[in-house]
C-alpha positions in Angstrom: 0.0 0.0 0.0 2.9 2.4 0.8 4.5 1.6 -2.5 1.3 2.5 -4.4 1.1 5.8 -2.4 4.7 6.6 -3.3 4.0 5.9 -7.0 0.8 8.1 -6.9 2.8 11.0 -5.3 5.6 10.6 -7.9 3.1 10.4 -10.8 1.2 13.5 -9.5 4.5 15.5 -9.6 5.2 14.3 -13.1 1.6 15.0 -14.3 1.6 18.6 -13.0 4.9 19.5 -14.5 3.9 18.0 -17.8 0.5 19.6 -17.8 1.7 23.1 -16.9 5.1 23.0 -18.6 6.6 24.5 -15.4 8.9 23.5 -12.6 7.5 23.2 -9.0 10.4 25.4 -7.7 9.1 28.2 -5.4 5.4 27.5 -6.5 2.8 27.8 -3.7 1.4 24.3 -3.4 -1.3 23.1 -1.0 -1.9 19.5 -0.1 -5.3 18.7 1.2 -5.1 15.7 3.5 -2.1 14.2 5.2 -2.6 10.5 4.9 -0.2 8.1 3.1 -0.4 9.9 -0.3 -0.6 13.4 1.2 2.5 12.9 3.3 4.6 11.5 0.5 3.3 14.1 -1.9 4.1 17.0 0.4 7.6 15.7 0.9 8.1 15.3 -2.8 6.9 18.8 -3.5 9.2 20.1 -0.8 12.2 18.3 -2.3 11.3 20.0 -5.6 11.6 23.4 -4.0 7.9 24.2 -3.7 6.4 26.2 -0.9 4.2 23.6 0.7 1.2 24.1 2.9 -0.7 21.1 4.3 -4.4 21.3 5.2 -5.1 18.5 7.7 -7.9 17.9 10.2 -5.8 16.2 12.9 -3.7 18.4 15.1 -1.0 15.6 15.1 -0.8 15.8 11.3 -0.5 19.5 11.4 2.3 19.3 14.0 4.1 16.7 11.9 3.9 18.8 8.7 5.1 21.8 10.7 8.0 19.9 12.1 9.0 19.0 8.5 9.2 22.7 7.6 5.8 23.0 6.0 3.0 25.4 6.8 0.1 23.5 8.3 -3.5 24.5 9.0 -7.0 23.1 9.4 -9.0 22.8 6.2 -11.4 25.3 7.8 -8.7 28.0 7.5 -8.6 27.6 3.7 -5.6 27.5 1.3 -4.8 31.2 0.9 -5.1 33.6 -2.0 -1.6 33.1 -3.4 -2.2 29.3 -4.0 -1.0 28.1 -7.4 -1.6 24.4 -7.1 -3.9 22.4 -4.9 -3.4 18.6 -4.6 -6.5 17.1 -3.1 -6.1 13.7 -1.4 -9.3 13.9 0.7 -12.1 11.7 -0.6 -14.8 14.2 0.4 -15.1 18.0 0.3 -12.7 19.3 3.0 -12.7 23.0 2.0 -15.7 25.2 2.3 -17.3 26.4 -0.9 -16.3 29.9 0.1 -12.7 28.9 0.3 -12.9 27.2 -3.1 -14.5 30.3 -4.6 -11.6 32.5 -3.1 -8.9 30.5 -5.0 -7.2 32.5 -7.8 -8.4 31.9 -11.4 -5.0 30.6 -12.4 -5.0 28.0 -9.6 -4.8 24.3 -10.7 -6.8 21.7 -8.7 -5.3 18.3 -9.0 -7.9 15.7 -7.9 -6.1 12.6 -6.6 -8.9 11.4 -4.3 -11.5 8.7 -5.0 -15.0 9.7 -5.8 -16.7 11.9 -4.8 -13.4 13.9 -4.4 -13.0 17.3 -2.9 -15.0 19.6 -5.1 -18.8 20.3 -4.8 -21.0 19.3 -7.7 -23.0 21.8 -9.6 -21.0 24.9 -8.7 -18.8 26.8 -11.2 -15.4 27.4 -9.6 -12.8 29.9 -10.8 -10.0 27.3 -11.3 -8.8 24.6 -13.6 -9.3 20.9 -12.5 -6.9 18.2 -13.5 -8.5 14.7 -12.9 -5.7 12.5 -11.6 -7.3 9.2 -10.6 -5.4 6.0 -11.3 -2.1 7.8 -11.8 0.3 4.9 -11.2 -1.3 2.8 -13.8 -1.6 5.6 -16.3 1.8 7.3 -16.0 4.0 4.6 -14.4 2.5 1.3 -15.7 5.6 -0.8 -15.4 6.2 0.3 -11.8 2.5 0.0 -10.9 2.4 -3.6 -12.3 5.5 -4.5 -10.2 3.9 -3.2 -7.1 0.7 -5.1 -7.8 2.6 -8.3 -8.7 4.7 -8.1 -5.4 1.5 -7.5 -3.4 -0.2 -10.6 -4.9 2.9 -12.7 -4.1 2.9 -11.5 -0.5 -0.8 -12.3 -0.1 -0.3 -15.7 -1.6 2.3 -16.6 1.1 
């Protein structure tokens, strides 16, 4: 499971750089959720030189992100007006509709979460959305197949 999370985080970085044609260096990135994928993604963004903010419900997750040199807040506080990229790993809407409407028009929302995802239905938002479900299989098929193969072997033993 951790290997799949690592591949998802790596593929998300690749997808965003390919989609935008830009480096992540010094870009203001927000990671919504700090589970397996969120943690690895935030660390990957940080290693690429991004300015990383984590929005996490649990105080312990906020403290961990802060100890790793990232800004960390509750989702209720919102991502901030200078946000360039939002990577959503939360499988339900964690940000208020008001916070979503306050995002800049040139902000890119990368939806990594399972359905229903982090955006409300039926509301026009001032941002671009990049669907990113199933990334390991789409962008890193050989690595994803190896992880799956190894997991099947472990379960069989």
